Backbone as CSV, one residue per row, in Angstrom:
resi,resn,N_x,N_y,N_z,CA_x,CA_y,CA_z,C_x,C_y,C_z
1,UNK,22.231,17.782,25.890,20.983,18.480,26.110,20.156,18.435,24.833
2,UNK,18.885,18.101,24.953,18.036,18.034,23.769,16.990,19.137,23.719
3,UNK,16.938,19.995,24.753,16.014,21.117,24.703,16.416,22.081,23.607
4,UNK,15.410,22.761,23.054,15.758,23.783,22.082,16.345,24.992,22.812
5,UNK,16.797,25.944,22.061,17.500,27.089,22.626,16.651,27.878,23.620
6,UNK,15.338,27.889,23.424,14.442,28.650,24.292,13.886,27.819,25.435
7,UNK,14.247,26.535,25.499,13.732,25.662,26.548,12.257,25.332,26.391
8,UNK,11.740,25.457,25.161,10.318,25.250,24.923,9.974,23.892,24.329
9,UNK,10.945,23.133,23.956,10.689,21.839,23.325,11.985,21.099,23.134
10,UNK,12.011,20.228,22.159,13.220,19.478,21.864,13.749,19.880,20.497
11,UNK,15.051,19.789,20.346,15.657,20.038,19.048,15.249,18.921,18.093
12,UNK,14.930,19.270,16.882,14.545,18.264,15.890,15.656,17.244,15.691
13,UNK,16.893,17.656,15.832,18.017,16.737,15.639,18.049,15.638,16.701
14,UNK,17.314,15.823,17.792,17.274,14.825,18.862,16.140,13.818,18.671
15,UNK,15.267,14.050,17.699,14.116,13.176,17.461,14.532,12.066,16.504
16,UNK,14.353,10.810,16.927,14.782,9.679,16.105,13.653,9.085,15.267
17,UNK,12.421,9.225,15.723,11.283,8.679,14.979,10.021,9.448,15.377
18,UNK,9.159,9.672,14.386,7.852,10.279,14.630,6.818,9.313,14.076
19,UNK,5.818,8.978,14.897,4.695,8.143,14.466,3.431,8.942,14.719
20,UNK,2.622,9.135,13.679,1.410,9.927,13.814,0.233,9.232,13.149
21,UNK,-0.955,9.550,13.671,-2.211,9.074,13.109,-2.927,10.294,12.548
22,UNK,-3.335,10.224,11.282,-3.981,11.343,10.610,-5.368,11.582,11.209
23,UNK,-5.623,12.838,11.535,-6.931,13.243,12.037,-7.902,13.409,10.874
24,UNK,-9.210,13.285,11.133,-10.178,13.471,10.055,-10.233,14.935,9.606
25,UNK,-10.698,15.130,8.399,-10.854,16.481,7.857,-9.750,16.803,6.869
26,UNK,-10.131,17.435,5.755,-9.170,17.748,4.687,-8.015,18.617,5.176
27,UNK,-8.294,19.579,6.044,-7.245,20.469,6.545,-6.185,19.670,7.296
28,UNK,-6.630,18.724,8.122,-5.702,17.899,8.889,-4.931,16.939,7.981
29,UNK,-5.629,16.353,7.023,-4.978,15.405,6.130,-3.855,16.076,5.354
30,UNK,-4.096,17.271,4.852,-3.055,18.012,4.135,-1.892,18.332,5.067
31,UNK,-2.199,18.652,6.298,-1.151,18.992,7.268,-0.188,17.817,7.468
32,UNK,-0.720,16.606,7.633,0.123,15.430,7.855,0.817,14.975,6.576
33,UNK,0.042,14.866,5.501,0.554,14.278,4.261,1.527,15.180,3.514
34,UNK,1.405,16.472,3.692,2.257,17.389,2.936,3.158,18.204,3.864
35,UNK,2.568,19.013,4.701,3.357,19.954,5.502,4.279,19.262,6.500
36,UNK,3.740,18.375,7.319,4.578,17.701,8.312,5.614,16.812,7.634
37,UNK,5.210,16.132,6.589,6.140,15.273,5.841,7.356,16.077,5.398
38,UNK,7.127,17.247,4.834,8.236,18.096,4.368,9.077,18.617,5.527
39,UNK,8.420,19.083,6.574,9.156,19.670,7.695,9.986,18.629,8.446
40,UNK,9.471,17.416,8.587,10.249,16.363,9.251,11.466,15.990,8.409
41,UNK,11.304,15.953,7.083,12.457,15.684,6.207,13.464,16.825,6.308
42,UNK,12.967,18.052,6.266,13.839,19.223,6.351,14.620,19.225,7.666
43,UNK,13.990,18.736,8.739,14.632,18.683,10.059,15.610,17.523,10.175
44,UNK,15.574,16.585,9.221,16.494,15.448,9.244,16.078,14.336,10.193
45,UNK,14.801,14.293,10.550,14.310,13.213,11.409,14.401,11.914,10.601
46,UNK,15.069,10.878,11.133,15.373,9.684,10.332,14.169,8.853,9.881
47,UNK,13.110,8.792,10.692,11.969,7.927,10.367,10.671,8.656,10.694
48,UNK,9.744,8.644,9.730,8.402,9.192,9.940,7.414,8.114,9.516
49,UNK,6.509,7.756,10.421,5.485,6.758,10.138,4.137,7.456,10.199
50,UNK,3.361,7.320,9.129,2.047,7.942,9.046,0.987,6.849,8.939
51,UNK,0.114,6.790,9.928,-0.995,5.839,9.941,-2.236,6.629,9.546
52,UNK,-2.849,6.236,8.424,-3.852,7.087,7.791,-5.140,6.328,7.475
53,UNK,-6.141,6.505,8.318,-7.461,5.903,8.096,-8.151,6.481,6.863
54,UNK,-7.710,7.641,6.401,-8.409,8.373,5.350,-7.735,8.249,3.988
55,UNK,-6.751,7.396,3.884,-6.047,7.133,2.630,-6.635,5.869,2.030
56,UNK,-7.638,6.047,1.149,-8.337,4.886,0.577,-8.913,4.034,1.693
57,UNK,-8.642,2.731,1.656,-9.149,1.847,2.711,-8.262,1.840,3.958
58,UNK,-7.354,2.793,4.051,-6.422,2.868,5.177,-5.037,2.441,4.733
59,UNK,-4.024,3.201,5.144,-2.661,2.887,4.731,-1.667,3.334,5.795
60,UNK,-0.539,2.646,5.807,0.596,3.032,6.633,1.704,3.411,5.664
61,UNK,2.266,4.607,5.862,3.366,5.050,5.013,4.588,5.259,5.889
62,UNK,5.687,4.659,5.471,6.954,4.735,6.187,7.913,5.575,5.341
63,UNK,8.377,6.674,5.909,9.323,7.568,5.252,10.678,7.401,5.922
64,UNK,11.720,7.138,5.145,13.074,7.024,5.686,14.051,7.725,4.740
65,UNK,15.239,7.997,5.239,16.248,8.666,4.434,15.891,10.103,4.149
66,UNK,15.768,10.928,5.179,15.392,12.323,4.937,16.419,13.052,4.084
67,UNK,15.931,13.933,3.238,16.788,14.791,2.407,16.459,16.239,2.761
68,UNK,17.100,16.753,3.799,16.784,18.110,4.263,16.873,19.177,3.174
69,UNK,17.825,19.034,2.268,17.997,20.016,1.199,16.820,20.042,0.234
70,UNK,16.099,18.950,0.127,14.954,18.833,-0.787,13.615,18.808,-0.051
71,UNK,13.659,18.771,1.296,12.440,18.640,2.107,11.632,17.431,1.626
72,UNK,12.353,16.326,1.386,11.711,15.101,0.904,12.467,13.902,1.454
73,UNK,12.063,12.723,1.023,12.581,11.473,1.562,13.157,10.610,0.458
74,UNK,14.228,9.879,0.783,14.826,8.927,-0.151,13.892,7.750,-0.405
75,UNK,13.285,7.216,0.667,12.460,6.021,0.542,11.100,6.267,1.168
76,UNK,10.066,5.986,0.385,8.689,6.093,0.858,8.032,4.752,0.573
77,UNK,7.600,4.091,1.638,7.014,2.752,1.514,5.588,2.813,2.062
78,UNK,4.581,2.663,1.182,3.170,2.747,1.563,2.529,1.376,1.406
79,UNK,1.851,0.928,2.457,1.158,-0.360,2.407,-0.268,-0.190,2.910
80,UNK,-1.203,-0.978,2.375,-2.582,-0.907,2.873,-2.682,-1.548,4.258
81,UNK,-3.680,-1.123,5.002,-3.947,-1.741,6.295,-3.994,-3.254,6.130
82,UNK,-3.480,-3.954,7.127,-3.448,-5.404,7.104,-2.151,-5.963,6.544
83,UNK,-1.326,-5.104,5.940,-0.026,-5.510,5.424,1.029,-5.040,6.420
84,UNK,1.945,-5.915,6.774,2.949,-5.558,7.765,4.026,-4.655,7.171
85,UNK,4.450,-3.691,7.978,5.596,-2.850,7.643,6.458,-2.794,8.903
86,UNK,7.770,-2.932,8.719,8.710,-2.971,9.842,9.573,-1.717,9.833
87,UNK,9.674,-1.072,10.976,10.518,0.107,11.091,11.977,-0.354,10.985
88,UNK,12.731,0.201,10.020,14.058,-0.337,9.717,15.219,0.192,10.554
89,UNK,15.004,1.289,11.300,16.134,1.871,12.022,15.661,2.665,13.223
90,UNK,16.617,3.112,14.003,16.311,3.958,15.152,15.841,3.169,16.355
91,UNK,15.309,3.870,17.351,14.925,3.218,18.605,13.760,2.239,18.454
92,UNK,12.994,2.375,17.379,11.869,1.460,17.146,12.217,0.397,16.107
93,UNK,13.501,0.253,15.791,13.941,-0.714,14.779,13.357,-2.091,15.078
94,UNK,12.754,-2.693,14.046,12.178,-4.023,14.183,10.724,-4.028,14.602
95,UNK,10.191,-2.868,15.015,8.787,-2.801,15.417,7.914,-2.978,14.189
96,UNK,6.947,-3.891,14.292,6.079,-4.212,13.158,4.721,-3.544,13.341
97,UNK,4.309,-2.831,12.303,2.962,-2.258,12.273,2.162,-3.128,11.317
98,UNK,1.153,-3.779,11.849,0.322,-4.676,11.042,-1.096,-4.699,11.563
99,UNK,-1.789,-5.811,11.335,-3.197,-5.933,11.708,-3.469,-5.675,13.179
100,UNK,-2.538,-5.993,14.042,-2.756,-5.760,15.475,-2.942,-4.268,15.764
101,UNK,-2.396,-3.428,14.924,-2.499,-1.969,15.114,-3.555,-1.355,14.192
102,UNK,-3.560,-1.750,12.925,-4.438,-1.112,11.954,-5.734,-1.866,11.693
103,UNK,-5.763,-3.139,12.056,-6.881,-3.983,11.666,-6.618,-4.567,10.287
104,UNK,-7.512,-5.411,9.802,-7.298,-6.048,8.496,-7.521,-5.061,7.360
105,UNK,-7.158,-5.499,6.153,-7.421,-4.697,4.963,-8.901,-4.416,4.885
106,UNK,-9.220,-3.223,4.420,-10.634,-2.846,4.230,-10.910,-2.686,2.740
107,UNK,-12.185,-2.774,2.424,-12.639,-2.476,1.064,-12.168,-3.421,0.092
């Protein structure tokens, strides 16, 4: 069973990968780049992919190796739009995020 104890969602331990696109606005950017990043690591989610139109000319950041005790990640790999990044593990293992998703490098 992957429902949480209250039947309101899923247990974080059942989530294998999270992929998110940053919404515009400073409040949203901080939420994705700092708060969610920490909480997903704290929950032990194995892979977090952040697609960010608002990070310079656009960037994809791949977080792997969660460290729940530190609310941080062992490996953080950030690439500009147009550069391919491959998800290394989990159900999306081998999935490539590149120009087909982000478009070419900007700026």
